[in-house]
C-alpha positions in Angstrom: -22.7 -46.2 -17.2 -23.5 -47.4 -13.7 -26.3 -45.8 -11.6 -23.7 -44.5 -9.2 -21.7 -42.6 -11.9 -25.0 -41.2 -13.3 -26.0 -40.1 -9.8 -22.6 -38.4 -9.2 -22.8 -36.6 -12.6 -26.3 -35.4 -11.9 -25.2 -34.2 -8.5 -22.4 -32.1 -10.0 -24.7 -30.7 -12.7 -27.2 -29.6 -9.9 -24.4 -28.0 -7.9 -23.0 -26.1 -10.9 -26.4 -24.9 -12.0 -27.2 -23.7 -8.5 -24.0 -21.8 -8.3 -24.6 -20.1 -11.7 -28.1 -19.1 -10.7 -26.9 -17.8 -7.3 -24.1 -15.8 -9.0 -26.5 -14.2 -11.5 -29.0 -13.3 -8.7 -26.3 -11.7 -6.6 -24.9 -9.7 -9.6 -28.4 -8.5 -10.6 -29.9 -7.7 -7.2 -27.2 -7.4 -4.6 -23.9 -6.1 -6.0 -22.6 -4.2 -9.0 -19.2 -5.6 -10.1 -17.4 -3.2 -12.4 -14.1 -2.2 -13.9 -13.2 1.5 -13.7 -11.7 2.4 -17.1 -10.5 6.0 -16.5 -8.5 8.0 -14.0 -11.4 10.3 -13.0 -11.5 8.9 -9.5 -7.7 8.9 -8.9 -6.3 8.3 -6.3 -9.3 6.8 -4.6 -9.9 4.4 -7.5 -7.2 3.9 -10.2 -7.7 3.0 -13.9 -8.6 -0.7 -14.4 -9.4 -1.3 -10.7 -12.2 -3.8 -10.2 -14.8 -2.6 -7.7 -17.9 -3.9 -5.9 -20.8 -1.6 -5.1 -23.7 -2.8 -2.9 -27.1 -2.3 -4.5 -28.8 -2.7 -1.2 -27.1 0.4 0.3 -29.8 2.7 -1.1 -32.7 0.3 -0.7 -33.7 1.9 2.7 -31.8 5.2 2.5 -30.6 7.8 0.1 -27.1 8.6 -1.2 -25.2 10.9 1.1 -22.6 13.6 0.3 -19.2 12.0 0.0 -20.5 8.5 -1.1 -18.7 7.0 -4.1 -21.6 5.6 -6.2 -22.1 3.6 -9.3 -24.9 5.0 -11.6 -26.2 5.1 -15.1 -24.5 7.8 -17.1 -27.3 10.4 -17.7 -26.2 11.3 -21.2 -26.5 7.7 -22.4 -30.1 7.2 -23.7 -29.6 3.3 -23.6 -28.8 3.4 -19.8 -26.1 0.9 -20.3 -23.0 3.0 -19.6 -22.1 3.0 -15.9 -20.1 5.7 -14.2 -18.4 5.9 -10.8 -18.2 9.3 -9.1 -18.5 11.0 -5.7 -21.9 12.4 -4.6 -21.4 16.2 -4.1 -24.8 17.9 -4.4 -28.0 16.6 -2.8 -31.6 17.2 -3.9 -32.6 20.9 -3.4 -29.0 22.2 -2.9 -27.1 24.7 -4.9 -23.5 23.7 -5.9 -20.9 26.2 -7.0 -17.2 25.8 -7.6 -15.1 29.0 -7.0 -11.3 29.0 -7.4 -11.5 25.2 -7.2 -13.4 25.1 -3.8 -16.9 23.6 -3.6 -19.6 25.6 -2.1 -22.9 24.1 -1.1 -25.8 26.6 -0.6 -23.2 29.4 -0.6 -21.0 27.9 2.2 -17.6 26.4 1.7 -17.8 22.6 2.0 -14.3 21.2 2.6 -15.6 17.6 3.3 -16.0 17.0 -0.4 -12.4 17.9 -1.1 -10.7 15.7 1.5 -10.1 13.0 -1.2 -8.5 15.5 -3.6 -4.7 15.1 -4.0 -4.1 17.9 -6.4 -4.5 21.6 -6.7 -8.0 21.9 -8.2 -8.7 24.8 -10.6 -11.8 26.3 -12.1 -15.1 28.1 -11.5 -18.3 26.3 -12.3 -22.0 26.8 -11.6 -24.0 27.6 -9.7 -26.0 24.4 -10.3 -29.4 24.0 -8.5 -29.9 20.2 -7.9 -33.5 19.2 -8.7 -35.5 17.1 -6.2 -34.8 13.5 -6.7 -31.4 14.1 -8.3 -27.7 14.3 -7.4 -24.7 16.3 -8.6 -21.6 14.0 -9.1 -17.9 14.8 -9.4 -14.8 12.7 -9.8 -11.9 12.9 -7.2 -9.5 13.7 -10.0 -11.3 17.0 -10.6 -9.0 18.4 -13.2 -9.4 15.3 -15.3 -13.0 14.1 -14.8 -16.0 14.1 -17.1 -18.7 14.7 -14.5 -21.8 16.7 -13.8 -20.1 20.0 -14.6 -19.7 18.9 -18.2 -22.6 16.6 -19.0 -25.6 17.7 -21.1 -27.9 16.3 -18.4 -26.1 17.7 -15.3 -27.8 15.5 -12.7 -28.2 11.8 -11.9 -31.7 10.8 -11.0 -32.1 8.8 -7.8 -33.5 5.8 -9.7 -30.3 5.7 -11.8 -28.0 5.4 -8.7 -27.3 1.6 -8.6 -25.2 1.3 -5.5 -22.5 2.5 -3.1 -19.0 1.4 -3.8 -17.7 -0.6 -0.9 -14.3 -1.8 -1.9 -11.9 -2.5 -4.8 -10.7 -6.1 -5.0 -8.2 -6.0 -7.9 -5.4 -5.3 -8.0 -5.2 -5.6 -4.3 -7.9 -4.9 -1.8 -9.0 -1.5 -0.5 -12.1 -0.2 1.4 -13.5 2.8 -0.5 -14.6 5.8 1.6 
């Protein structure tokens, strides 16, 4: 094999290796790339949608009410199961659901219901969100395994991995 062919092969190997290392770095420290398996976030995110969450979103700030976030499921002791839900209750707040409406600290909060496309039913709570934790609910409230039903009701701040920015398959959609 000539030196020129060897040089070309080595150049390709370096390029491929660099691309793999860069992809692993981005996936571990910059984004969360996930598939949503259930309909708990319908119609914002549908079953089998592929999403990208930005890990850097919460590096210098905290999750805000209404954010769609990827986090470690609090009832999985391995920390490997990831969930996608909407942030409803912030640290120190009291969340209560009456006749399907969400109340934060005793006041009706319609902003958390603007993504709901169905008549929501049920009474839950009140839940007092501990400091450093969040109360999460799916947009498909009548069919969502979320904070209302978990053994460990709240997601710790350190377990929130990133804010969902967009879905890219099938089709592209900015997530709000």
